[in-house]
N, C-alpha and C positions, 0 to 999 in steps of 0.2 A: 716205455708206454707210461705215461703221467693218467695215474687215476683220479687226479682230481680235476684234472680238464678232460677225460676220457680222447684223448689225443695224441700223436707221438711230436713228439716239440723238437724236432733235431730238425737242424736249418733243411732248408730247399734251396737247391744250384738251380742258377737264374743266368742262361746266355744271351746276350745281346749285340746288335750290331754296332748302334748308332751311340755315341758320346761314352766310346770306351776311354779312350786315353785320361778327356778331364775327368771322368768318373775315377779312375785308378789311380789318377795322379795325388785326389783329393783321401782318397782309401789311406793308401801310401802316407800323406800326411799325418790323417789319424792317428795309424800303430807308430809313425816313426816319433811323435811328440806326446804319446799317453803311454802307461802305465795300462795293460789290461785289469779292466775288473770282475772276469771270471775267467777259470783255463777250470776244464772238464772234461772227463774220459769218461764216456761211456761205452759199453760196449766193444772196447778196445779202439774207435775212435775218439779221437783228439779232439775239443771244442774249447778256443780263445777268442774271447769274445769282447770287444770294447766300449767304452759310452761314446759317445759323440755327443759334441756340444749342438744346442739349439740352433745354431747359427750351420754346423754340418749336418744336421736334421733337414734344415729348410734349401740347401745347395741341394741333397742325394735327391729331395723329395722333385726340386724343378727341373734337377738334371732327368729322374727316371719318367717325369712326366713327358718328357720331349721322344722319349722313346716309343716308336708306334707298335712293337712288340717284342717279346719277351720268350725263350724259350726254356719249358723246366728241362734242365739239364739231368736231374738227378734231383725226387723227390715227388713225382708226380702222382705215386700212390696216395701221399701223403696230403700233400694239396688236395686232389681231388677228397679225400675223406676229411676237410676239413671244412670244405664245403659244404658235404654233404651234412656234419653233425649241427653246422652255425644256422643252417636253415632249419633242421629239425628243432633246434631248441628259438627259434626265431617262429615256427609256426608252434610250436607249445604255448611259450609267452602268447602268443595273441588267440591261441583258443582259450588258455586263461584270461585272458581280459588284461593283462599287460603290456 
């Protein structure tokens, strides 16, 4: 749990059926052609992170927009908690006139 964000900021694992191969190939390309910018072990779980270019980000955004639905295979509690914290903060900001 990250105290500053009031949230667990671990990754959420999504599964999906559409566009798998094209997305997988682009991820492979990013990993094989770039050095990781983060390598962290938290509670025994290793997380290796890569930064993608603006072009890669646009590609992933466009491809994921084509996917009609995803399944949260791991992290559904974190996902729900993040939604609830965001909703609470939005309501607090609106009540404060922000």
